[in-house]
C-alpha positions, 0 to 999 in steps of 0.5 A: 449520459454521454458527458459521463462517458466523456468524463470517464474516457478523459484523455489529454493528448501527450507526445503523440499518445494520450494521458488518461486522467482516470490514471492520474486521479487514482494515483493522486488518491493513492498518494493522499493514502500514502501520506495518511498512512505515514501519519497514521491516520485511519482515513488513509484506508477509505481514501486508498480504496477510491483510488483502487477502484479508479485504477482498477478500470485503468489496468483493465484497459482493454475491458474499458475501451482501451483496446490500444493499451495492454491489460496488466492483470497483476496490477489490476488484480492487486487493486482488488486485493487492495480493496480487501486487505484495506478493509482489514486494515481500516478495521484494525486501525479503527479499533486501535484508534478508539482504544488509543484515543481514550488515553489522548493519543492522536494516531491510530497505531504505534509502529512495531518491528517484526521478528526475523522469522516473519521477515524470512517468511515475507521474503519466501512468500515474495519469491514463491509467490512470484514464481507461482503466479508468473505462469498463470498471469501469462496464461491469462495474457498479462503483459511481458515480462510476466514475472515483474507483474506477478512480483508487483502483485505479491509485493503489494499484497505483503506491503499492504498487510504489513501496514494494516499490522503496523509493521515498519518494514512494510515500507521497505517492501514497497521500495522493492515493488517499486524497483521492478514496477516502474520499468514495467509500467513505463514499457506498458505505457502507463506513464502516469502511474510510472511516474508516480511510482518513482515519486512513491519510491522516494516517499516510501523511504521517507515513510520508513524512517518516519515510522522507525523514528516513531517506533523509537519514541512511542511505546504501546500502552502495555509497555508503558505500564510495565516501565512506569516506576510510579505504578507499584505493586499494591501489595508492596509497602510503600514505606519500605 
């Protein structure tokens, strides 16, 4: 069993410190999940869950032998949140894919723009949730600045839920999460995740435009039926 322990704690020395390979692999799975999400593939969700479980053991550093590495409770907690919401997203996308595959569609969902009331609600929840969780995370001993840890937690929850719902705006939520999350991860010494989040920031902007373009080109089945001029009312006389 020692080889398993050694594999679990595999670290590459870098600049007087160490790069935990679990952190690298967890982020690779996260990147693969983001790529699948951009392509609207159902497999993005289970792949992401594998990465979440891996990163959970990383951000709870002090509980897994990393006494010299601070625990980021917001980052760790959001991995648990990711797993829960990802199961919901997996079920929703799988159901949608089964419905769309019957009509020959390859992707799981059609992206949609949400309404302004929903957008306003997302902003209120992001700000209010950050204010509410910051004192709690501070009491639990999260890394300073604690508000940044709370911000990334709440933002990640909203972004993951938005992806499950198929909202185009969820990509922009990831952008504001990365803007705060990257400096936090660098300051806490989680360099692999920090560099990966820099890449995520660029990737999420690309994903936003990909989904926005897909939304402009694709229409839900119900809209297609309503707009198709060949589908006439059967009570209408076709000879008139």
